[in-house]
N, C-alpha and C positions, 0 to 999 in steps of 0.2 A: 504494498500500501505504500502514496506516495504520503511523505512524512509531513504532518500536520495537518492530514487529510484524513474526513473519515467516512465512510461505504457511500453516506447517501450526497458525498460530492464529490462522486467519482461519474454517476450517474447524471448525463444529457438532462438540462431543467426542461421540464415541460411545456414553459412559455416560447419556444423556437431558439433560448440560448445554448449556447455549447459551455461547460465548465473547461477551464485552460491550465495548465503548469505556463506559468511564466515564466520567465528567467531572462539574465543578461550575460549578454558575449559582447566584450568589448566595449561597452558603454551603450549599446543596443538592447531592444528588450525584442524577443522573441516569444512563441507560445506553440506549444503542440495540446492537444485535445488531452485533456484527461484520464480518458478511457487508454490510451495509447502509454499511458504511464505507470509501469508497474509498481516501478518505487522509485526513490532517490537515497543516495548513500553516501554520505562522508566518504573523503578519501584516506583521513588517518593514516592509519601506518598500513591499510593495504599495498599490496605488493603486487604493481602491472608488471606484466614480462613483456619484454621489447620480441618482435616474432620478425626474425631474420628476414630483410629482402621486401615489408612490404610498405606502403606509400608510407611518406612521415606525417598523414594525420592521421594513421592508425596510430594509437601509443602502444598498445600492446592487446595481450589477453589476464584476463582477468579471471580469477577462481573463486566463484562466489555462492558460497554452501553446498560444492560439488558441482555446479554447473560452469562451464569454459563460458566467459562471456568476453567479447569482443568489445574493447575499448576506443572510441574515437574523440579525437580532438576536434567537438562539433565546431569552433571559432575559425580553426586552421581550415577545416574541411570547406568549411565556405567561406574560405578566400580573406577573411578577420585577424589573421596572426594570428600566432601561440598564443597557448593557455599561460597563464601567470598563476600558478599553483600558490593557494592560500587557504586558510581557516574557514569560507566563503564556499570553495569549490564544492563541485557536486557532481554525482553521475544519476543521468537520470537512466534507469535500467528499462529501454520502452520494447516493445512489441510490434516487428508490422507484419500485415495481411498477408495473406495467401501462403508463399514459401513460407517455414519461420525464417525469419531476422528477426532476432534478436541482438539488441544492441546495447553499449555501455556508449553516453554522449557525456562527456564532459563538459561542464558549462561552470562558468564563473560563480554564480548564485542565483539561487531560487528568490523569486521576485513573489508577490502574494498570489493570489489566484484569482482569475478572471472569468467572466462571464462574458462570453461575446454572441453578437446575433450573426450568426453564419452571410444574413443578408446586407448586413453596414459593412463586409468587407472588398475592401476596394482590390484593385488589380495593385500588381508589386507595380512601384514608378521607374521610370524611366533610369530615372538619380539614384538607385537604390548600387552604391556603390559596393566592390566587395562580395557579392555575395551570388553564391555559384547562381547560377542559371536556375531555373526549375525548379529548386528546393521550397519556394518562397510558394503558399498558397495565396495569399493578398495580404491586406495589413489592415487593421483595425483601427484608427486614429478616434479615442475618444478625447471628447472637449476637453481644451486645456490640458489633455496627458500627451503624454510624448508616445508616437506610433509604435502598436503591438504588431510584426511581422511572426506570422501562422506557417510555420513549417509543415512542408510536405515530409510525413516523415516516410513513406515509403519511397521517394524520389530521393531521400538520406542513402537510407540502410540498404534501399535497391541500388545504389550504386556498383557499376561494373569491377572497378577496383576492388571491390568485396564482395566477388561471390567467392573467392574460397573460404569464407566466413558463415557461409547461407549452408542451411540444411532443410532438408525435408523434416515435415513435424511426423 
């Protein structure tokens, strides 16, 4: 379960809103639907083992309670630069659809959860720099607040470079 969330918060809201896990990457706010995030974990003393000849955004693998999990530096993958690991850094344990695509996404920090109206999403602006094309479903810009980019999780963890880490359920 997501750190700080209860079972009811993991369900989409009935009034057309979708609850999302918001997080920070290099000063920008991103989000994923809460139903796609199994849990968040602090780095603490966890050991991430580097895998020989993998792309630089693949930090390595992590043994999470007996399950081997590929851990990606999400900021680096999106083109925003390398993570600066700190006490607020978290790994989002995510689950894609179809072929079992589970991945750990390293983020700078978790932001407060939000509820967004999918109808209020705007297309990603052409000025959105540094973010890998096709990984953002849309941008939500609440009045008076910083915009939030809703990620397409399947585009992120379904990338061809990650094929060796994917397996069938």
